[in-house]
C-alpha positions as CSV (number, residue, x, y, z in Angstrom):
1,M,-15.9,8.4,1.0
2,R,-13.9,6.0,3.4
3,L,-10.7,4.6,1.8
4,A,-7.9,2.1,3.2
5,T,-4.7,0.5,1.9
6,W,-3.7,-2.7,3.5
7,N,-0.9,-5.1,2.7
8,V,-2.8,-8.5,4.1
9,N,0.4,-10.8,3.5
10,S,-2.0,-13.2,1.9
11,L,-5.6,-12.5,1.5
12,R,-6.5,-16.3,1.4
13,S,-4.9,-16.6,5.1
14,R,-6.6,-13.7,6.6
15,I,-9.8,-13.4,4.3
16,D,-11.5,-13.1,7.7
17,R,-9.9,-10.2,9.2
18,V,-10.4,-8.4,5.5
19,E,-13.8,-9.2,5.8
20,A,-14.4,-7.8,9.2
21,F,-12.2,-4.9,9.2
22,L,-14.3,-4.2,6.4
23,E,-17.6,-4.6,8.4
24,R,-15.9,-2.6,11.7
25,H,-14.8,0.5,9.8
26,Q,-17.6,0.6,7.1
27,V,-14.5,0.7,4.1
28,D,-16.1,2.2,0.9
29,V,-12.7,1.1,-1.0
30,L,-9.8,-1.1,0.0
31,A,-6.7,-1.6,-1.5
32,L,-5.3,-4.3,-0.8
33,Q,-1.5,-5.7,-1.9
34,E,0.5,-8.6,-1.3
35,T,-2.8,-10.9,-2.1
36,K,0.2,-14.1,-3.1
37,A,-2.3,-15.6,-5.6
38,R,-4.0,-15.6,-8.7
39,E,-7.1,-14.1,-9.2
40,D,-9.0,-17.2,-9.3
41,Q,-7.4,-18.6,-6.4
42,L,-9.0,-15.9,-4.4
43,P,-11.6,-16.2,-1.7
44,L,-14.2,-13.4,-2.8
45,M,-17.7,-15.1,-2.4
46,G,-17.8,-13.4,1.4
47,L,-17.2,-9.9,-0.2
48,Q,-19.4,-9.5,-2.8
49,S,-22.0,-10.9,-0.9
50,M,-21.4,-7.7,1.6
51,G,-21.8,-5.9,-1.9
52,Y,-18.4,-5.3,-2.5
53,D,-16.6,-5.7,-6.2
54,V,-13.1,-6.5,-6.8
55,A,-10.7,-6.7,-9.0
56,A,-7.3,-8.3,-8.6
57,A,-4.3,-9.1,-10.3
58,G,-2.1,-12.2,-9.3
59,V,0.2,-14.6,-10.7
60,S,1.9,-16.7,-8.0
61,Q,2.4,-16.9,-4.4
62,W,4.5,-13.7,-4.7
63,N,3.0,-10.3,-4.9
64,G,-0.5,-9.7,-5.9
65,V,-2.4,-6.5,-5.7
66,A,-6.4,-6.0,-6.0
67,I,-8.9,-3.2,-5.2
68,V,-12.2,-4.2,-3.5
69,S,-14.8,-1.3,-3.8
70,R,-18.6,-0.8,-2.9
71,V,-18.6,2.3,-4.3
72,G,-18.2,1.4,-8.2
73,L,-15.1,-0.3,-9.9
74,D,-14.5,1.2,-13.5
75,D,-11.9,1.8,-16.0
76,V,-9.4,-0.7,-14.8
77,H,-5.9,-1.1,-15.4
78,V,-3.3,-3.8,-14.3
79,G,0.0,-2.4,-14.2
80,F,0.8,1.2,-15.5
81,P,2.2,2.8,-18.3
82,E,5.8,1.8,-18.9
83,M,5.8,-0.2,-15.8
84,P,9.2,-2.3,-15.6
85,G,9.7,-6.0,-14.6
86,Y,12.8,-8.0,-13.2
87,G,14.8,-10.3,-14.3
88,D,16.5,-11.9,-17.9
89,P,14.0,-13.1,-18.9
90,V,11.5,-10.9,-17.3
91,A,9.5,-12.6,-14.7
92,P,5.5,-12.0,-14.4
93,E,5.0,-9.8,-11.5
94,A,1.8,-8.0,-10.0
95,R,2.0,-5.0,-8.3
96,A,0.0,-2.2,-9.6
97,I,-3.7,-2.2,-10.1
98,G,-5.8,1.5,-11.1
99,A,-9.6,1.8,-11.2
100,T,-12.2,4.5,-10.7
101,C,-14.3,4.4,-7.5
102,G,-16.6,6.5,-6.7
103,G,-14.8,9.5,-8.7
104,V,-11.6,9.0,-7.7
105,R,-8.9,7.0,-9.5
106,I,-6.9,4.8,-7.1
107,W,-3.7,3.1,-7.8
108,S,-3.1,0.3,-5.3
109,L,0.7,-0.3,-5.2
110,Y,3.2,-2.7,-4.0
111,V,6.9,-1.3,-4.4
112,P,9.7,-3.8,-4.6
113,N,11.7,-4.3,-1.6
114,G,15.1,-3.7,-3.0
115,R,16.4,-6.8,-0.9
116,K,19.8,-4.8,-0.7
117,P,21.6,-1.8,-1.8
118,D,24.0,-3.6,-4.4
119,D,21.8,-5.7,-5.3
120,P,20.0,-5.7,-8.8
121,H,16.6,-5.7,-7.4
122,Y,17.5,-2.3,-5.7
123,V,18.3,-0.7,-9.0
124,Y,14.8,-2.3,-10.3
125,K,13.1,-0.7,-7.5
126,L,14.6,2.9,-8.3
127,D,13.6,1.8,-12.0
128,W,10.1,1.0,-10.9
129,L,9.3,4.1,-8.4
130,G,10.8,6.3,-11.2
131,R,8.6,5.0,-14.1
132,L,5.5,5.3,-11.8
133,R,6.6,8.8,-10.9
134,D,6.3,9.6,-15.0
135,A,2.8,7.7,-15.0
136,A,1.6,9.6,-11.9
137,Q,2.8,13.1,-13.1
138,E,0.2,12.8,-15.7
139,W,-2.5,12.1,-13.2
140,L,-2.1,15.4,-11.1
141,G,-5.3,17.2,-12.2
142,G,-7.9,14.5,-11.0
143,D,-8.9,12.9,-8.0
144,T,-6.1,11.0,-7.4
145,A,-4.6,8.4,-4.4
146,L,-1.5,6.4,-5.1
147,V,-1.7,4.0,-1.9
148,G,0.2,1.0,-0.9
149,D,3.3,-0.5,0.5
150,W,5.9,2.0,-0.9
151,N,9.2,-0.3,0.7
152,V,10.5,3.3,1.5
153,A,10.6,4.7,5.0
154,P,11.0,8.6,4.2
155,L,12.2,10.2,7.1
156,D,14.4,9.0,10.6
157,E,11.5,9.3,12.6
158,D,9.7,6.0,10.2
159,V,12.2,3.9,11.3
160,F,12.3,2.7,14.6
161,D,16.4,3.1,15.3
162,M,18.2,3.9,12.4
163,K,21.3,2.6,13.4
164,Q,20.2,-0.8,12.8
165,F,19.5,0.2,9.2
166,A,22.5,1.6,8.3
167,K,23.0,-0.7,5.4
168,S,19.8,-1.8,4.5
169,T,17.5,-0.6,1.8
170,H,13.7,1.2,2.3
171,V,16.2,4.5,3.8
172,T,19.0,5.0,1.5
173,P,19.4,8.7,-0.3
174,P,17.8,7.5,-3.2
175,E,15.1,5.5,-2.2
176,R,14.1,8.6,-0.2
177,A,14.9,10.9,-3.2
178,A,12.8,8.9,-5.3
179,F,9.7,9.3,-3.1
180,Q,9.9,13.1,-2.2
181,R,9.6,13.4,-6.0
182,F,6.3,12.4,-5.8
183,L,5.7,15.1,-3.3
184,D,8.0,17.9,-5.0
185,D,5.6,17.2,-8.0
186,G,2.4,18.1,-6.0
187,Y,1.0,14.7,-4.3
188,V,0.4,14.7,-0.7
189,D,1.3,12.5,2.0
190,V,-2.4,12.6,3.6
191,V,-2.0,10.9,6.7
192,R,1.3,12.5,7.8
193,P,-0.9,15.8,9.4
194,H,-3.4,13.3,11.5
195,A,-0.9,10.5,12.6
196,P,2.4,12.2,13.0
197,G,5.5,10.8,14.5
198,P,7.8,9.6,15.9
199,D,6.8,6.1,16.8
200,V,3.7,6.1,14.3
201,Y,4.1,3.1,12.5
202,T,2.5,0.8,9.6
203,Y,4.8,-2.3,9.5
204,W,6.2,-4.1,11.9
205,D,8.3,-7.5,11.7
206,Y,7.2,-10.5,13.6
207,Y,10.6,-11.3,14.7
208,R,11.5,-10.8,18.2
209,Q,8.1,-9.2,19.4
210,R,8.8,-6.2,17.2
211,F,5.1,-5.1,17.5
212,E,4.9,-5.6,21.3
213,R,7.5,-3.3,21.7
214,N,6.6,-0.9,18.7
215,R,10.3,-1.8,17.1
216,G,8.8,-0.8,13.0
217,L,8.6,1.0,10.3
218,R,6.5,3.7,8.4
219,I,6.2,2.4,4.9
220,D,2.5,2.4,3.9
221,F,1.4,5.7,2.4
222,V,-1.5,7.2,0.5
223,L,-0.3,9.9,-1.6
224,G,-3.6,12.1,-2.7
225,S,-3.2,14.9,-5.8
226,P,-3.6,18.0,-4.7
227,S,-7.7,18.1,-5.1
228,L,-8.2,14.5,-3.1
229,A,-5.8,16.1,-0.5
230,G,-7.9,18.8,-0.2
231,R,-10.7,16.4,0.9
232,V,-9.1,15.0,3.1
233,T,-11.1,14.8,6.6
234,G,-9.3,12.4,8.7
235,A,-6.5,9.6,8.8
236,F,-5.9,6.9,11.2
237,I,-3.8,3.6,11.2
238,D,-5.6,0.5,12.4
239,T,-2.7,-1.0,14.7
240,D,-5.4,-3.6,16.3
241,E,-5.0,-5.3,13.0
242,R,-1.0,-5.9,13.8
243,D,-2.1,-7.1,17.5
244,P,-1.9,-10.9,17.1
245,A,-4.2,-10.5,20.1
246,Q,-6.7,-8.9,18.7
247,G,-8.6,-10.3,15.7
248,S,-9.2,-14.5,14.7
249,G,-6.0,-16.0,13.5
250,S,-2.8,-14.3,12.7
251,P,-2.5,-10.8,11.6
252,S,-0.5,-9.6,8.7
253,D,2.7,-7.9,9.6
254,H,1.7,-4.7,8.1
255,A,-1.8,-2.6,9.4
256,P,-4.1,-0.4,7.5
257,V,-4.0,2.7,6.3
258,I,-7.4,4.7,6.5
259,V,-8.3,8.4,5.1
260,D,-12.1,9.7,5.2
261,L,-12.6,11.9,2.1
262,A,-15.5,14.5,1.9
263,D,-18.2,14.2,-0.6
């Protein structure tokens, strides 16, 4: 089975790229983040005509997650147990959706950005990761994949220039510790052995030709339970999908991450 994750930065804007990507790489399951639309606004007819089922959650032009599968789409859950919200009153957000696809429990995750270390959204981000970890501990026994945009760069080599991020989120010790706890529990970053750093990234800001100069961050991950990690036969980052010179229309600022699993 071939599994991919991609922060698409608006599915409506990039549906042609998504359809071409699925066909080019023969992806069985694609987890999407930042779809930026309600379910009834998503252009799904092309995907469905290609043989894919879609489960999606979205509330506005922000956030939004989906799972696209041609190997089954069962037991769909929007949000994980005790998932926190943000704001007072709490505003609805769509940041997590889970489904069983081809026997694998897949969670498409869009971790809060955090904004700035002194912002309440940063506290929310850490709480969100902590609640996810509590839920994910219960999923370690089966074939589980926690995939998506984690908005955390766990290692210095995951950042093009640490000096530029000295006062920024994504690299603070509490965020990195929150990510590390998943690994300590037994989840495995299944992509890193096949795409080791340095200078390997999944996100490049649109600002000042960051992609062309490879000034990126590695913040999109596939964390597999021990049994799932044992099935991984390969993995790669499709940087062509971030290249403005490739494909039709403008690219997302993230590249897809692809993992192959043995049957």
